[in-house]
C-alpha positions as CSV (number, residue, x, y, z in Angstrom):
1,M,-19.4,20.4,-11.1
2,H,-20.1,20.8,-7.5
3,K,-23.8,21.4,-7.9
4,F,-23.9,18.1,-10.1
5,Y,-22.0,16.2,-7.5
6,G,-24.2,17.2,-4.7
7,I,-27.5,16.0,-6.8
8,F,-25.5,12.7,-7.6
9,L,-25.0,12.2,-3.8
10,A,-28.5,13.2,-2.8
11,I,-30.0,10.7,-5.2
12,F,-27.8,7.9,-4.1
13,G,-28.5,8.8,-0.5
14,I,-32.1,8.2,-1.1
15,I,-31.5,4.9,-2.6
16,F,-29.1,4.0,-0.1
17,A,-31.1,4.9,3.1
18,T,-33.5,2.1,3.1
19,T,-30.5,-0.4,3.1
20,L,-28.6,1.4,5.9
21,H,-31.7,1.7,8.0
22,A,-32.4,-2.1,7.7
23,Q,-28.9,-3.0,8.7
24,K,-28.5,-0.2,11.2
25,Y,-25.1,0.3,10.0
26,P,-23.2,2.6,10.4
27,S,-24.3,4.0,13.7
28,K,-21.1,5.7,14.7
29,P,-18.0,7.1,13.0
30,I,-15.8,4.9,10.9
31,R,-12.0,4.8,11.3
32,W,-10.1,4.5,7.8
33,I,-6.5,3.5,8.6
34,I,-4.1,5.0,5.9
35,P,-0.6,3.6,5.8
36,N,2.4,6.2,5.9
37,A,2.5,9.8,6.7
38,P,0.3,12.5,5.2
39,G,1.7,14.3,2.1
40,G,1.8,11.5,-0.6
41,T,-0.5,9.6,-2.8
42,N,-2.3,8.1,0.3
43,S,-3.3,11.8,1.3
44,V,-4.6,12.4,-2.3
45,I,-6.8,9.3,-2.4
46,A,-8.1,9.5,1.2
47,G,-8.7,13.2,1.0
48,A,-10.7,12.8,-2.1
49,L,-12.8,9.8,-1.0
50,A,-13.3,10.3,2.7
51,P,-15.8,13.3,2.3
52,P,-18.1,11.7,-0.1
53,L,-18.1,8.3,1.7
54,S,-19.0,10.2,4.9
55,E,-22.1,11.8,3.1
56,I,-23.3,8.7,1.5
57,L,-22.8,6.5,4.6
58,G,-24.5,9.2,6.7
59,T,-21.5,9.1,9.3
60,Q,-18.0,10.6,9.4
61,V,-15.2,8.6,7.9
62,I,-12.1,9.6,9.8
63,T,-8.9,9.1,8.2
64,D,-6.0,7.8,10.6
65,Y,-2.6,8.0,9.2
66,R,-0.1,5.4,10.8
67,A,3.4,5.7,9.2
68,G,6.2,3.1,9.5
69,A,7.6,-0.2,8.4
70,A,6.6,0.4,4.7
71,G,3.0,0.4,5.8
72,T,3.0,-2.9,7.7
73,I,2.2,-1.1,11.2
74,A,-1.0,0.4,9.7
75,T,-1.9,-2.8,7.9
76,N,-1.4,-5.0,10.9
77,L,-3.5,-2.7,13.0
78,A,-6.4,-3.0,10.6
79,A,-5.9,-6.9,10.4
80,K,-6.1,-7.1,14.3
81,A,-9.3,-4.7,14.5
82,T,-12.6,-6.0,15.4
83,P,-14.5,-7.0,12.4
84,D,-17.5,-4.8,13.0
85,G,-17.0,-2.4,9.9
86,Y,-15.9,0.5,12.0
87,T,-12.2,0.0,11.3
88,L,-11.3,-0.2,7.4
89,L,-7.8,0.1,5.5
90,L,-6.5,1.6,2.5
91,G,-4.9,-1.5,1.2
92,I,-1.7,-0.7,-0.6
93,A,0.6,-3.2,-2.7
94,S,3.7,-2.4,-0.6
95,P,2.5,-3.9,2.8
96,L,0.2,-6.6,1.1
97,A,2.2,-7.9,-1.8
98,I,5.9,-6.7,-1.5
99,V,7.0,-6.7,2.1
100,Q,8.4,-9.9,2.8
101,K,8.1,-10.3,6.6
102,R,4.5,-9.4,7.4
103,P,2.9,-10.0,10.9
104,Y,-0.4,-10.7,9.1
105,D,-1.7,-12.9,6.1
106,S,-2.4,-10.5,3.3
107,V,-5.2,-12.9,2.0
108,K,-6.6,-14.8,5.1
109,D,-6.7,-11.6,7.5
110,F,-8.6,-9.3,5.3
111,A,-12.0,-9.0,3.8
112,P,-11.6,-7.5,0.4
113,I,-14.2,-4.8,-0.7
114,T,-13.1,-3.2,-4.0
115,K,-10.0,-2.0,-5.9
116,I,-9.7,1.7,-5.9
117,T,-7.2,2.7,-8.4
118,K,-3.3,2.4,-9.3
119,S,-0.5,4.9,-9.6
120,E,2.9,4.7,-11.5
121,S,5.9,6.1,-9.9
122,I,8.4,8.7,-11.0
123,L,12.2,9.1,-10.5
124,Y,12.9,12.7,-9.6
125,T,15.5,15.2,-8.4
126,A,15.6,18.7,-7.0
127,S,14.6,21.3,-9.7
128,S,18.2,23.0,-9.0
129,S,19.9,19.5,-9.8
130,P,22.3,19.3,-12.7
131,Y,20.5,16.1,-13.9
132,Q,18.1,16.5,-16.9
133,K,17.9,12.9,-18.2
134,I,18.3,9.3,-16.9
135,K,21.3,8.7,-19.0
136,E,23.3,11.5,-17.2
137,V,22.3,9.8,-14.0
138,I,23.4,6.5,-15.2
139,D,26.6,7.9,-16.6
140,Y,27.6,9.4,-13.4
141,A,26.7,6.5,-11.0
142,K,28.8,4.2,-13.2
143,S,31.9,6.6,-12.8
144,N,31.1,7.2,-9.2
145,P,29.6,3.9,-7.8
146,G,27.8,4.6,-4.5
147,K,28.0,8.2,-4.4
148,L,24.3,8.9,-5.4
149,T,21.5,8.5,-3.1
150,Y,17.7,8.2,-3.5
151,S,14.9,8.4,-1.1
152,H,11.6,6.5,-0.8
153,S,8.8,5.9,1.7
154,G,10.3,3.1,3.7
155,S,12.5,-0.1,3.4
156,G,10.3,-2.6,1.6
157,S,7.9,0.0,0.3
158,F,6.8,-0.1,-3.4
159,N,9.0,2.9,-4.3
160,H,12.0,1.2,-2.5
161,V,11.5,-1.8,-4.6
162,A,10.8,0.3,-7.8
163,G,14.2,2.2,-6.9
164,E,16.0,-1.1,-6.7
165,M,14.5,-2.1,-10.1
166,F,16.0,1.0,-11.6
167,R,19.3,0.2,-10.1
168,F,19.5,-3.4,-11.4
169,A,18.1,-2.4,-14.7
170,A,20.8,0.5,-15.1
171,G,23.5,-1.7,-13.6
172,I,24.4,1.0,-11.0
173,E,25.2,1.4,-7.4
174,M,23.0,4.0,-5.7
175,V,22.4,4.3,-1.8
176,S,18.9,3.8,-0.7
177,V,17.6,6.1,2.0
178,P,14.3,5.2,3.7
179,Y,12.0,7.8,5.0
180,K,8.8,7.5,7.1
181,G,6.4,8.2,4.3
182,A,6.4,9.7,0.8
183,G,5.9,13.3,2.1
184,P,9.1,13.4,4.2
185,A,10.8,11.5,1.2
186,L,9.9,14.2,-1.1
187,L,11.1,16.8,1.5
188,G,14.5,15.0,1.6
189,V,15.1,15.7,-2.1
190,M,13.8,19.3,-2.1
191,T,16.2,20.1,0.6
192,K,18.9,18.2,-1.0
193,E,19.6,15.7,1.8
194,V,19.4,13.0,-1.1
195,D,20.1,13.4,-4.7
196,F,17.0,11.7,-6.1
197,G,13.7,10.3,-5.0
198,M,11.2,7.6,-6.3
199,S,7.6,8.6,-5.5
200,N,4.1,7.9,-6.8
201,I,3.2,10.4,-9.4
202,A,0.1,11.4,-7.7
203,G,2.3,12.4,-4.6
204,A,4.9,14.1,-6.5
205,M,2.6,16.0,-8.9
206,A,2.0,19.3,-7.0
207,H,5.7,19.6,-6.5
208,I,6.6,19.1,-10.1
209,Q,4.0,21.6,-11.2
210,A,5.4,24.2,-8.5
211,N,8.9,23.5,-9.9
212,R,10.3,22.3,-6.6
213,I,11.3,18.9,-8.2
214,R,12.2,17.7,-11.8
215,G,10.8,14.4,-13.1
216,L,13.3,12.4,-15.0
217,A,11.2,9.3,-16.0
218,V,8.0,7.3,-15.1
219,T,7.7,3.7,-14.4
220,A,4.5,3.4,-16.6
221,K,4.4,1.3,-19.7
222,K,3.3,4.6,-21.6
223,R,3.9,8.3,-20.9
224,V,1.4,9.7,-18.4
225,S,-1.2,12.1,-19.8
226,V,-0.8,14.7,-17.0
227,L,3.0,14.6,-17.6
228,P,3.5,14.1,-21.1
229,Q,6.9,16.0,-21.2
230,I,8.3,13.2,-19.1
231,P,9.6,10.0,-20.6
232,T,9.2,6.5,-19.6
233,M,12.1,4.3,-18.1
234,D,11.7,2.3,-21.3
235,E,12.2,5.3,-23.5
236,S,15.0,6.2,-21.5
237,G,17.0,3.2,-22.3
238,L,15.7,0.6,-19.7
239,S,13.8,-1.7,-22.2
240,G,10.6,-3.3,-20.7
241,F,10.8,-1.4,-17.4
242,E,7.4,-1.1,-15.7
243,A,6.0,-0.9,-12.1
244,E,2.5,0.1,-10.8
245,L,1.3,0.6,-7.3
246,W,-2.3,-0.3,-6.6
247,Y,-4.7,0.7,-3.8
248,A,-7.8,-1.2,-2.4
249,F,-10.5,-0.9,0.2
250,L,-10.3,-3.8,2.7
251,A,-11.9,-4.6,6.0
252,P,-10.7,-7.1,8.6
253,A,-11.4,-10.7,7.9
254,G,-14.8,-11.7,9.5
255,T,-16.5,-8.5,8.9
256,P,-20.2,-9.4,8.2
257,K,-21.2,-9.9,4.6
258,P,-24.1,-7.3,4.6
259,I,-21.6,-4.5,5.9
260,I,-19.0,-5.7,3.1
261,E,-21.8,-5.1,0.7
262,T,-22.8,-1.9,2.0
263,L,-19.3,-0.5,1.9
264,H,-18.7,-1.9,-1.4
265,K,-21.8,-0.2,-3.0
266,A,-20.9,3.1,-1.2
267,M,-17.2,3.0,-2.6
268,L,-18.3,2.2,-6.1
269,Y,-20.9,5.0,-6.2
270,T,-18.1,7.2,-5.0
271,L,-15.7,6.2,-7.6
272,K,-18.1,6.8,-10.1
273,S,-18.8,10.4,-9.2
274,P,-17.7,12.9,-11.7
275,E,-15.8,14.9,-9.1
276,I,-13.7,11.9,-8.2
277,V,-13.0,10.9,-11.8
278,Q,-11.8,14.5,-12.3
279,R,-9.6,14.7,-9.1
280,F,-8.0,11.4,-9.7
281,A,-7.3,12.3,-13.5
282,A,-5.6,15.4,-12.4
283,V,-2.9,13.4,-10.7
284,G,-2.7,10.7,-13.4
285,M,-5.0,8.1,-12.0
286,L,-8.2,6.6,-12.9
287,P,-11.0,5.2,-10.3
288,E,-11.3,1.5,-11.1
289,G,-13.5,-0.6,-8.8
290,S,-14.0,-4.3,-8.5
291,T,-15.9,-7.0,-6.9
292,P,-14.6,-8.4,-3.6
293,I,-13.8,-11.7,-5.3
294,E,-12.0,-10.0,-8.1
295,L,-9.8,-8.1,-5.6
296,S,-9.1,-11.3,-3.6
297,K,-7.7,-13.0,-6.7
298,Y,-5.9,-9.8,-7.7
299,I,-4.0,-9.7,-4.4
300,V,-3.0,-13.5,-4.6
301,S,-1.6,-12.7,-8.2
302,E,0.2,-9.6,-7.0
303,I,1.9,-11.6,-4.5
304,E,3.1,-14.3,-6.9
305,K,4.2,-11.6,-9.4
306,W,6.5,-9.7,-7.1
307,Q,8.2,-12.8,-5.5
308,P,10.7,-13.3,-8.2
309,I,11.8,-9.6,-8.3
310,L,12.1,-9.5,-4.3
311,N,14.2,-12.7,-4.4
312,K,16.6,-10.7,-6.7
313,I,16.7,-7.7,-4.6
314,Q,17.5,-9.8,-1.4
């Protein structure tokens, strides 16, 4: 697989070299800002994509993790960066479409490049927890309102909203406990600081496989192929429950079109590579890809979709 992947990159590198030479971009390392702390799905995506992108672009793509405020700190940093192609963003649904008070305009302040992938979430508990099914959680919560706690990657984050969706759908009271990133939120459950956690499947996968946490239900419409034993929220009695988190490749608004085109081609080829397809599939994700225009329209539609749900939570 690695040998084939090397040939894939070499062939693309030859095709790509003429364009890069003509544009003289990139001529120095690129900083890729990643919202949230290392240890969650962001790390899975950035860790998989940065090395092949570096090889294709002929310069180092440096991942810069910036945690805090449900990803808005990192996203704002990218929005205010010089639009020269040397500061990019892993755009995520939370800071772009879900967080209500944003110090940037999710549409006007960014130049879309391509959609990367999406990931459903999972409600989980410590492996030593007595809870085996969602019904047991709901029954206990109804008898003991406000006693149970759940962790997530920050107030206003996707997993916070997904957790609140679960709470509303189940008709229960649970205490939301925000952490600075998905990794710390997972640790909070494993150390039993909190009773449950809501996390992206990709970020929780290794801990489920190592039997450190127990998955109770996924937010996908159908069961996830890498965790076929874990039911959906819908199957667990919460009819119609579905929530998905998406990831995209963005640059600051005003980034020259030739640079956007170069980055678009590089990311699309990376997403099509056999190794990336395999690595994403291992954690229940599929590489997607889109045109910049398609991504722009998608972000607008997501903002509109989440607003009624956010109004209910507030």
